[in-house]
C-alpha positions in Angstrom: -157.6 115.6 -25.3 -160.2 116.0 -27.6 -163.8 115.4 -26.1 -166.0 112.8 -28.2 -168.4 115.7 -28.7 -165.8 118.4 -30.1 -164.6 115.3 -32.6 -168.4 114.9 -33.5 -168.4 118.8 -34.0 -165.2 118.7 -36.5 -167.4 115.6 -38.3 -170.3 117.5 -39.0 -168.7 120.6 -39.8 -168.5 118.7 -43.4 -171.0 116.2 -42.8 -174.1 117.2 -41.0 -175.4 113.7 -41.5 -172.7 111.8 -39.5 -173.5 108.6 -37.5 -172.9 110.3 -34.3 -174.0 107.7 -32.1 -171.5 104.7 -34.0 -168.5 107.7 -33.3 -169.5 107.7 -29.6 -169.5 103.8 -29.2 -166.4 103.6 -31.0 -165.0 106.4 -28.9 -166.0 105.1 -25.7 -164.7 101.5 -26.5 -161.5 102.8 -27.6 -161.1 104.7 -24.6 -162.3 101.7 -22.3 -159.7 99.3 -24.0 -156.7 101.2 -23.8 -157.2 102.2 -20.2 -154.6 101.9 -18.3 -152.1 102.1 -21.1 -149.9 105.3 -21.2 -147.6 107.4 -24.5 -143.8 108.1 -23.4 -144.9 111.2 -22.5 -147.0 109.8 -19.8 -150.3 110.8 -21.5 -153.3 108.4 -21.2 -152.4 106.3 -24.7 -156.1 107.1 -26.0 -155.0 110.6 -26.7 -153.1 109.1 -29.6 -156.1 107.5 -31.6 -158.3 110.9 -30.8 -155.9 112.9 -32.5 -155.3 110.6 -35.4 -159.0 110.8 -35.8 -159.4 114.8 -35.8 -156.1 115.1 -38.1 -158.4 113.2 -40.8 -161.7 115.5 -40.3 -159.3 118.2 -41.6 -159.6 116.1 -44.9 -163.2 115.7 -44.5 -163.1 112.0 -44.4 -166.1 109.6 -44.4 -167.2 108.3 -41.0 -165.7 104.6 -41.5 -162.5 106.0 -41.6 -162.9 108.7 -38.6 -163.7 105.2 -36.6 -161.0 103.5 -37.9 -158.7 106.2 -36.3 -160.0 105.8 -33.1 -159.6 102.2 -33.0 -156.8 101.5 -35.1 -154.5 100.4 -32.1 -157.1 98.1 -30.4 -156.5 94.9 -32.4 -152.9 94.9 -31.6 -152.5 96.2 -28.6 -155.6 95.6 -26.1 -157.7 93.0 -25.4 -160.2 93.6 -28.1 -160.2 91.0 -31.0 -160.9 91.2 -34.9 -164.2 89.4 -34.6 -165.5 91.8 -32.1 -164.6 94.9 -34.0 -166.7 93.3 -36.8 -169.4 92.6 -34.4 -169.9 96.1 -33.0 -168.9 98.5 -36.1 -169.3 95.9 -39.0 -167.1 94.1 -41.3 -166.0 97.0 -43.4 -164.6 99.0 -40.3 -163.0 95.4 -38.9 -161.1 95.3 -42.4 -159.8 98.6 -42.1 -158.5 98.2 -38.6 -157.0 95.1 -39.4 -155.1 96.5 -42.4 -153.7 99.1 -40.2 -152.7 96.6 -37.5 -150.5 95.0 -40.4 -148.9 98.0 -41.7 -147.9 99.0 -38.2 -146.1 95.5 -37.8 -144.4 95.9 -41.4 -140.8 96.3 -41.0 -140.5 98.9 -44.1 -137.1 100.4 -43.1 -135.5 96.3 -43.0 -132.9 95.7 -45.3 -133.5 94.6 -49.0 -135.4 91.5 -49.6 -137.4 91.7 -46.4 -138.3 95.3 -46.7 -139.0 94.7 -50.6 -141.8 91.9 -49.6 -143.1 94.5 -46.9 -143.4 96.9 -49.5 -145.0 94.6 -51.6 -147.5 93.9 -49.0 -147.8 98.1 -48.0 -149.0 97.8 -51.9 -151.5 95.5 -51.3 -153.1 97.0 -48.5 -153.4 100.1 -50.6 -154.8 98.5 -53.6 -157.6 96.7 -51.2 -158.7 100.0 -49.6 -156.6 102.9 -49.7 -158.3 104.3 -46.4 -155.9 102.0 -44.4 -152.9 104.3 -45.6 -154.8 107.3 -44.9 -155.4 106.5 -41.2 -151.2 105.3 -41.2 -150.1 108.5 -42.6 -152.3 110.4 -40.3 -150.7 108.1 -37.3 -147.4 108.8 -38.6 -147.8 112.8 -38.6 -149.2 112.5 -34.8 -146.2 110.2 -34.1 -143.8 112.7 -35.1 -145.5 115.8 -34.0 -145.1 114.4 -30.1 -141.3 112.1 -31.1 -139.5 114.3 -28.4 -140.7 111.8 -25.4 -139.1 109.0 -27.7 -135.4 107.6 -26.3 -132.9 109.7 -29.1 -132.1 106.5 -31.2 -135.7 105.6 -31.7 -136.4 109.3 -32.7 -133.6 108.7 -35.6 -134.8 105.6 -36.4 -139.1 107.0 -36.8 -137.2 110.3 -38.7 -135.3 108.3 -41.1 -138.5 106.2 -41.8 -140.5 109.1 -42.4 -138.4 110.5 -44.4 -137.6 107.6 -46.6 -141.3 106.2 -46.9 -144.0 107.9 -45.4 -143.3 111.8 -46.7 -142.7 110.7 -50.5 -145.8 108.6 -49.8 -147.8 111.3 -48.8 -146.3 113.2 -51.6 -147.0 110.8 -54.1 -150.7 110.8 -53.4 -150.9 114.5 -53.7 -151.0 115.4 -50.0 -148.1 117.9 -50.7 -149.2 119.7 -47.2 -149.0 116.4 -45.5 -145.3 115.7 -46.7 -143.9 119.0 -45.9 -144.9 118.7 -42.7 -143.3 115.2 -42.2 -140.0 115.9 -43.4 -139.7 119.2 -41.6 -140.4 117.3 -38.6 -138.0 114.2 -39.6 -135.4 117.5 -40.5 -135.9 118.7 -37.2 -134.5 115.3 -35.5 -132.1 114.2 -38.0 -130.3 117.5 -38.6 -131.6 120.0 -36.0 -128.5 122.3 -36.2 -129.3 123.0 -40.1 -132.8 123.7 -39.3 -132.0 126.1 -36.4 -129.4 127.8 -39.3 -132.2 128.2 -41.7 -134.7 129.6 -39.0 -132.1 132.3 -37.9 -131.2 133.2 -41.4 -134.6 133.5 -42.3 -135.6 136.1 -39.1 -132.2 138.0 -39.9 -133.7 138.4 -43.7 -137.1 139.1 -42.4 -135.5 142.2 -40.3 -133.7 143.2 -43.3 -136.2 143.4 -45.9 -139.6 143.2 -44.1 -142.2 140.8 -44.5 -142.9 140.6 -48.4 -145.4 138.4 -48.1 -148.0 140.9 -47.2 -146.6 143.3 -49.8 -146.6 140.6 -52.7 -150.1 139.2 -51.9 -151.6 142.8 -52.2 -149.7 143.7 -55.4 -151.3 140.2 -56.9 -154.9 141.3 -55.3 -154.3 144.6 -57.1 -153.7 143.0 -60.4 -157.1 140.8 -60.0 -159.2 143.8 -59.1 -158.2 145.7 -62.3 -159.1 143.2 -64.4 -162.1 142.1 -62.1 -161.1 139.0 -61.6 -162.5 137.1 -58.3 -159.9 134.8 -56.3 -158.4 134.3 -53.4 -154.3 135.1 -53.1 -152.4 133.4 -50.0 -148.8 133.9 -49.6 -146.1 131.6 -47.2 -142.6 131.2 -46.5 -141.5 127.5 -47.7 -140.6 125.2 -44.7 -137.0 125.0 -43.3 -136.6 121.5 -44.9 -137.9 122.2 -48.1 -135.4 125.6 -48.2 -132.4 123.1 -47.3 -132.9 120.6 -50.0 -133.1 123.3 -52.6 -129.8 124.9 -51.0 -128.4 121.3 -51.5 -129.7 120.4 -54.9 -128.1 123.9 -56.1 -125.5 124.1 -54.2 -126.5 127.4 -52.8 -125.9 129.5 -49.9 -128.8 130.9 -48.2 -127.8 134.6 -49.5 -128.3 133.3 -52.9 -131.6 131.3 -52.5 -134.3 133.3 -54.1 -137.3 131.4 -54.1 -138.1 130.9 -50.7 -141.6 132.5 -50.5 -144.9 130.4 -52.4 -147.8 132.1 -53.2 -151.3 130.8 -54.5 -154.1 132.0 -56.2 -157.7 130.2 -55.8 -160.1 131.2 -58.7 -163.7 130.8 -59.5 -163.1 128.9 -63.3 -160.4 127.2 -65.2 -160.4 130.1 -67.9 -159.4 132.5 -64.9 -156.3 130.3 -64.0 -155.1 131.2 -67.5 -156.3 134.7 -67.4 -154.5 135.2 -64.0 -151.2 133.9 -65.6 -151.5 136.6 -68.2 -151.7 139.3 -65.6 -148.5 137.8 -63.5 -146.2 137.5 -66.4 -147.2 141.1 -67.9 -146.9 142.1 -64.3 -143.3 140.6 -63.7 -140.9 138.6 -65.5 -141.1 135.1 -65.7 -138.4 133.0 -65.1 -137.4 131.0 -67.5 -137.7 127.0 -67.9 -140.0 127.4 -64.4 -143.6 127.1 -65.6 -145.5 123.6 -65.5 -148.7 123.6 -66.8 -150.5 120.7 -64.5 -154.3 121.5 -65.5 -153.7 120.3 -69.1 -151.5 117.7 -68.5 -152.6 116.8 -64.5 -150.8 114.4 -62.6 -151.7 110.7 -62.0 -153.0 111.3 -58.6 -155.2 114.2 -59.9 -153.2 117.0 -58.9 -154.2 120.1 -61.4 -152.4 123.8 -61.2 -150.5 126.0 -63.4 -147.1 126.8 -61.4 -144.6 129.9 -62.8 -141.9 131.3 -61.0 -141.3 135.3 -61.5 -138.9 138.0 -60.0 -141.1 139.9 -57.8 -140.4 142.9 -55.5 -136.6 143.5 -55.3 -135.9 141.3 -57.8 -136.8 138.6 -55.7 -138.0 135.0 -56.9 -141.6 133.5 -56.0 -143.4 130.4 -57.2 -147.1 131.3 -57.6 -149.5 128.4 -58.1 -153.0 129.1 -60.2 -155.8 126.7 -59.8 -159.9 126.5 -59.2 -161.6 125.7 -56.0 -162.2 122.1 -57.4 -158.6 121.7 -58.1 -157.3 123.2 -54.8 -159.1 120.3 -52.9 -158.0 117.6 -54.6 -154.4 119.4 -54.6 -154.9 119.4 -50.7 -156.5 116.2 -50.2 -154.9 114.2 -52.8 -156.0 110.9 -53.5 -158.5 111.1 -50.3 -160.2 113.3 -52.2 -162.3 110.6 -53.5 -163.6 109.9 -49.7 -163.9 113.4 -48.6 -167.3 114.7 -47.4 -169.3 118.2 -48.3 -172.8 118.8 -46.7 -173.4 115.2 -45.5 -172.4 113.4 -48.9 -170.0 112.6 -50.8 -168.4 115.6 -52.6 -168.6 115.0 -56.6 -165.3 116.6 -57.5 -164.5 115.9 -61.2 -160.9 116.1 -60.3 -160.9 113.3 -58.0 -159.2 110.1 -59.0 -160.4 106.4 -58.7 -158.0 105.2 -55.6 -157.9 101.7 -57.7 -156.5 103.5 -61.5 -153.8 105.5 -59.3 -153.0 102.3 -57.5 -152.5 100.8 -61.4 -150.3 103.5 -62.6 -148.2 103.5 -59.6 -147.3 99.9 -59.9 -147.7 99.4 -63.7 -144.5 97.5 -64.9 -143.3 96.4 -61.4 -141.4 93.1 -61.8 -143.2 90.5 -60.0 -139.8 88.2 -59.5 -137.1 90.3 -58.3 -137.2 91.6 -54.8 -134.1 94.5 -55.5 -135.9 95.8 -58.6 -139.5 96.0 -57.0 -137.8 97.8 -54.2 -135.8 100.1 -56.3 -138.8 101.0 -58.8 -141.1 101.7 -55.7 -139.0 104.3 -54.3 -138.2 105.8 -57.8 -142.2 106.2 -58.7 -142.3 107.5 -54.7 -139.9 110.0 -55.1 -140.9 111.1 -58.6 -142.0 114.4 -60.1 -143.5 114.4 -63.8 -142.8 115.8 -67.1 -145.0 115.3 -70.5 -143.7 114.7 -73.5 -145.1 114.0 -77.2 -144.7 111.3 -79.9 -144.6 112.0 -83.2 -148.2 111.3 -83.5 -149.4 113.9 -80.8 -149.6 111.3 -78.0 -148.8 112.3 -74.5 -146.3 110.2 -72.9 -145.8 110.9 -68.7 -142.3 110.3 -67.3 -140.5 111.3 -64.2 -138.3 114.1 -64.3 -134.6 113.5 -65.5 -136.0 110.9 -67.5 -134.0 110.5 -70.7 -135.0 109.6 -74.2 -134.2 105.9 -73.5 -136.5 106.0 -71.0 -138.9 107.2 -72.8 -138.4 104.6 -75.6 -139.0 102.1 -72.6 -142.0 103.7 -71.9 -143.8 103.1 -75.7 -142.4 99.5 -75.7 -139.7 97.3 -74.4 -139.1 96.4 -77.9 -138.3 99.9 -79.2 -136.3 100.8 -75.7 -134.2 97.4 -76.2 -133.4 98.3 -79.9 -132.9 102.5 -79.7 -129.5 104.0 -81.4 -130.7 107.5 -81.2 -133.5 109.9 -80.6 -134.6 113.3 -82.0 -135.9 115.7 -79.6 -138.1 118.7 -81.7 -136.3 117.4 -84.9 -132.7 117.5 -83.7 -130.8 114.6 -83.2 -129.5 114.2 -79.5 -127.4 112.0 -77.1 -129.2 109.2 -75.8 -128.2 110.6 -72.1 -130.1 114.1 -72.6 -132.7 115.3 -69.8 -136.1 115.6 -71.7 -138.3 118.8 -70.4 -142.1 119.5 -70.2 -143.7 119.7 -73.9 -140.9 118.0 -76.0 -141.9 116.1 -79.0 -139.8 112.8 -78.8 -138.8 110.3 -81.7 -136.8 107.4 -81.2 -134.5 105.6 -83.9 -133.9 102.1 -83.8 -131.9 99.4 -85.5 -132.4 95.6 -85.9 -129.7 93.7 -83.5 -129.1 96.5 -81.2 -128.5 95.1 -77.7 -129.0 97.9 -74.7 -125.6 99.0 -73.1 -124.6 98.0 -69.3 -123.9 102.0 -69.2 -127.7 102.8 -70.1 -128.3 101.6 -66.4 -126.7 104.7 -64.9 -128.7 106.8 -67.7 -132.5 105.6 -67.1 -134.2 107.1 -63.8 -137.5 104.9 -64.6 -137.8 101.4 -62.9 -139.5 100.3 -66.3 -136.1 101.2 -67.9 -133.9 99.7 -65.3 -135.5 96.3 -64.9 -136.0 95.8 -69.1 -132.1 96.9 -69.5 -131.1 94.4 -66.5 -133.1 91.5 -68.0 -132.0 91.7 -71.3 -128.4 91.9 -70.2 -128.5 89.1 -68.0 -130.0 87.1 -71.0 -127.1 88.4 -73.7 -124.3 87.7 -70.8 -125.8 84.9 -68.8 -123.6 81.8 -70.1 -120.8 84.2 -69.5 -121.5 85.6 -66.1 -122.5 81.9 -65.0 -119.1 81.1 -66.0 -117.6 83.6 -64.0 -119.7 83.2 -61.2 -118.9 79.6 -60.7 -115.2 80.9 -60.7 -115.9 83.6 -58.4 -117.6 81.3 -55.9 -115.2 78.4 -56.1 -112.7 80.6 -54.9 -114.7 82.6 -52.4 -115.5 79.3 -50.4 -111.9 77.9 -50.4 -111.0 81.3 -49.1 -113.4 80.2 -45.8 -112.6 76.8 -45.7 -115.4 75.4 -47.8 -116.0 73.4 -50.8 -118.9 74.6 -53.2 -121.3 72.4 -54.3 -124.6 72.2 -56.3 -126.6 72.2 -53.2 -124.3 74.7 -51.1 -125.4 77.0 -54.5 -129.5 75.8 -54.1 -129.2 76.9 -50.3 -127.9 80.3 -51.1 -130.1 81.0 -53.9 -133.1 79.9 -52.0 -132.2 82.0 -48.9 -131.5 85.1 -51.2 -135.1 84.3 -52.6 -133.7 83.7 -56.0 -135.0 80.5 -58.3 -131.9 78.4 -58.6 -128.1 78.4 -58.7 -128.1 79.4 -62.1 -129.4 82.7 -61.5 -127.2 83.2 -58.3 -124.1 82.4 -60.8 -125.3 84.6 -63.1 -125.6 87.7 -60.4 -122.6 86.7 -58.8 -120.6 87.1 -62.2 -122.1 90.5 -63.1 -121.4 91.8 -59.6 -125.2 92.6 -58.7 -124.2 89.8 -55.9 -121.0 89.8 -54.0 -119.0 86.4 -53.0 -119.5 87.6 -49.5 -123.0 88.0 -49.6 -123.3 84.1 -50.9 -121.1 82.9 -48.3 -123.2 85.0 -45.7 -126.5 83.4 -46.8 -125.2 79.8 -46.0 -122.9 80.5 -43.2 -123.8 83.5 -41.3 -121.4 82.9 -38.4 -118.8 83.4 -40.8 -120.1 87.1 -41.3 -118.4 88.8 -39.2 -114.7 87.5 -39.8 -112.5 90.2 -41.0 -112.4 90.8 -45.0 -109.1 89.2 -46.8 -106.9 91.8 -47.5 -106.9 92.5 -51.2 -103.3 92.4 -53.4 -103.4 96.0 -54.2 -101.0 94.9 -57.4 -104.4 93.2 -58.8 -107.5 94.6 -57.0 -109.5 94.4 -60.1 -111.2 91.3 -61.7 -111.7 90.9 -65.4 -108.2 92.1 -66.4 -106.3 89.5 -68.8 -103.1 88.3 -67.5 -100.9 90.8 -69.7 -102.8 93.5 -69.6 -101.6 96.6 -66.8 -104.0 99.0 -65.6 -104.2 102.3 -63.6 -106.9 104.2 -62.7 -108.2 107.7 -64.6 -107.1 110.9 -63.3 -110.4 112.4 -64.1 -113.0 110.2 -61.9 -110.3 108.6 -59.4 -112.5 105.7 -59.4 -112.3 103.8 -55.6 -113.0 100.1 -54.4 -116.6 99.9 -54.2 -118.2 101.9 -57.0 -119.1 100.2 -60.6 -116.4 100.6 -62.7 -115.1 100.1 -66.8 -111.8 99.6 -68.2 -111.1 101.4 -71.7 -108.3 100.2 -73.9 -105.3 102.9 -74.8 -102.6 102.0 -76.9 -99.3 102.6 -74.8 -101.2 103.2 -71.5 -103.2 99.5 -71.0 -106.7 99.7 -69.5 -107.5 102.9 -67.8 -110.4 102.5 -65.4 -113.1 104.8 -65.1 -116.6 105.1 -62.9 -119.2 104.0 -64.9 -120.9 107.6 -64.7 -117.3 109.1 -65.7 -118.2 112.0 -68.1 -114.8 111.1 -70.4 -117.0 108.0 -71.3 -119.2 110.1 -73.4 -116.9 110.4 -76.0 -116.3 106.7 -76.4 -119.5 105.4 -76.7 -118.9 104.5 -80.1 -116.2 102.5 -79.7 -117.0 99.5 -77.8 -114.5 97.3 -78.9 -112.6 99.4 -76.3 -114.5 98.8 -73.4 -113.3 96.2 -71.0 -116.0 94.8 -68.2 -114.2 94.9 -64.6 -114.8 95.1 -61.3 -113.2 95.5 -57.8 -111.4 92.3 -56.0 -113.7 91.4 -52.8 -111.8 92.3 -49.7 -110.6 94.9 -48.0 -108.1 97.1 -49.9 -105.3 99.2 -48.6 -105.6 102.8 -48.0 -104.0 103.9 -51.8 -106.3 105.1 -53.7 -106.0 109.1 -54.1 -109.1 111.0 -54.3 -109.3 114.8 -54.5 -111.8 116.8 -52.2 -112.7 120.4 -53.2 -113.2 122.3 -50.0 -114.2 125.8 -48.8 -113.1 126.4 -44.8 -113.6 129.3 -42.5 -110.1 131.8 -42.8 -109.5 131.3 -38.7 -106.4 130.9 -36.4 -105.7 126.7 -36.0 -108.6 125.7 -38.7 -106.1 124.3 -41.4 -104.8 122.1 -38.7 -107.7 121.0 -36.9 -109.0 119.7 -40.7 -105.9 118.3 -41.5 -106.0 116.4 -37.9 -109.6 115.3 -38.4 -108.7 113.7 -41.8 -106.0 112.1 -40.1 -108.2 111.0 -37.2 -110.3 109.1 -40.2 -107.4 106.5 -41.2 -106.9 108.8 -44.2 -103.0 110.4 -45.5 -103.1 113.8 -47.4 -101.1 113.3 -50.3 -101.5 116.8 -51.7 -103.2 120.2 -50.5 -103.3 122.8 -53.5 -104.7 126.9 -52.1 -107.7 127.6 -55.0 -108.5 130.9 -53.4 -107.4 132.8 -50.0 -110.5 135.7 -49.0 -110.3 137.4 -45.6 -113.3 135.0 -44.4 -112.7 131.7 -46.0 -110.0 129.7 -47.9 -111.0 127.3 -50.7 -108.6 124.6 -51.7 -107.9 120.9 -53.2 -107.1 118.3 -50.8 -106.0 115.2 -52.3 -106.4 112.2 -49.6 -105.3 108.5 -49.7 -108.5 106.1 -49.3 -109.1 102.3 -48.9 -112.8 102.6 -50.5 -116.0 104.7 -51.1 -117.2 103.8 -48.1 -114.3 104.9 -46.2 -114.6 108.0 -48.4 -118.1 108.7 -47.5 -117.1 108.4 -43.7 -114.3 111.4 -44.2 -117.2 113.5 -46.2 -119.4 113.1 -43.7 -117.0 113.6 -40.5 -115.9 116.8 -42.5 -119.7 118.0 -43.4 -120.1 118.0 -39.4 -117.8 120.2 -38.7 -118.7 124.2 -38.4 -115.6 125.8 -40.1 -116.1 123.1 -43.2 -118.8 125.4 -45.0 -118.6 123.6 -48.3 -117.0 120.3 -49.3 -117.4 117.7 -52.1 -115.6 115.5 -54.4 -113.4 117.1 -57.2 -113.4 115.6 -60.6 -111.0 117.0 -63.2 -111.8 116.5 -66.3 -108.3 118.1 -67.6 -106.7 114.7 -66.6 -108.6 112.7 -68.1 -106.2 110.2 -70.5 
């Protein structure tokens, strides 16, 4: 455990005017309060608060935050009280400690409405004083560093929560180093074999090519010396999780993944940043579409830097980040730079953002009335990266990566989004599902009377657009959905031997956090709620009853009595997926998944579209789905894979070899499944097999109607 004088020395390194006596008092108080308490590892519990405080000294934070770290578990886990902490250390520290205590008690990984409400409380705590979150993040980082002493199931739960919530939150706050370490620590728990595999491959690569980092660093320094530019150059290999995520996103093997090295150039001035960029692009070939200028267009958390990717030595791609020393301080500390000290005074960094303004940009446009939308919006905002587009007048519009012209339209104004019929990007007409890129100029074409389409929900990526589209769809179709929802509710209640009533519907609405029965029926009719969720809200004892078998002859809701249907061969929709029907002359209604690329050709024929949804209940395993697989070419491998598919209660309907090589086979297997959950279970089982190199759902656009 770090001694109190060593901790004070860490603080004095950046704040010579620190109140050392108050830190000593807090240290002694925390040690006394936690006396007799031990961690899972057997160490004295107080080693944890001290380690959290030490982590925060790396960000050069103020005395109040360091003291809060030392005391952050006292009110929750000891006989200490809020009033006692306030009396000894002042009301501000007491408020911070109490805030961390409340955050610790939030179940951020619990499901749906409870989770959404707890996220609201998280953001409320952040809006009061962001230092509460800084302490909580440091607390989580130390817990993840020492997680091996926990039970395996507790390790998995904490790792998932870290990956889903705390790591992206750290990244959104600009603390990229913390995000990367949290992700990698969670990855080590959740997928240890994948992490070990990447480390082994990386070691093999270093043996084959040598350590390229010193060589490339020397090359960059040489170019800087020639141009007489003073700058510091650092290089590193990316973390295992970062490499693994890139392999998954780009569907590449490790040997084909090139940009696994990152380099950073820290200059003396902004002008030098652009001069260094020019030198690097002159010396090495720039990779198209891998350039971002966050100096001219900074992120909302204050991050400024130039990013470029070039083909370096031996054709290997390397990422280079270029920024000034002040920009680097903000890049390391993120929003925490607002409280950073240097030489005993708050650092006057012009790039540090006002935390209150940052919080407002993060939560702007969140719909206060809808738990599900709030939760979705929060997660979208936390995971987002940004692109910058221009209006025809030259104003800048910030959007998340992957945003479309529809997202852009809603970012301008809800009215513009609702009436959008087309878009021009850099003067050229483009489809509404196009992904916008940095620096593009966007013009939205509107028409009176135009209303959002349901398919837009699967095109847009911003929470603001999704919320506005859902509200518009609910308003336009509300009466129809209420009527359909009432019929679905009647049938669902009859199935469990109950009678639907206004009181029952009001009770269900209240339990599900909805304002009234009409809203519940509207969501039931629009498939935002299932009949089973409504029944469970009132009669939870019925939740464990087995789902009723669905008639395979009429598995979908929304068809006319005389309409026939079949599943589209291109996307092969499964129960549980959002679907839409398209009428074809002579074929009846063909069911597609809502994201099927074939629908793009039918966007201008809305009269052929039919609103459909799958029946609630247990479907028979009769729905074929094609899986593309690459497996090892070894004795018994194919037989083992077929046995594994059978063990998952899936029947093989067809098998076709696509490619045969000495070391692997590529094949298409068609299996019969119940629903999308059955598919995910099967994919998970197959992905875990060491003989399966790659597996994915195969969509054959040649099979479209």
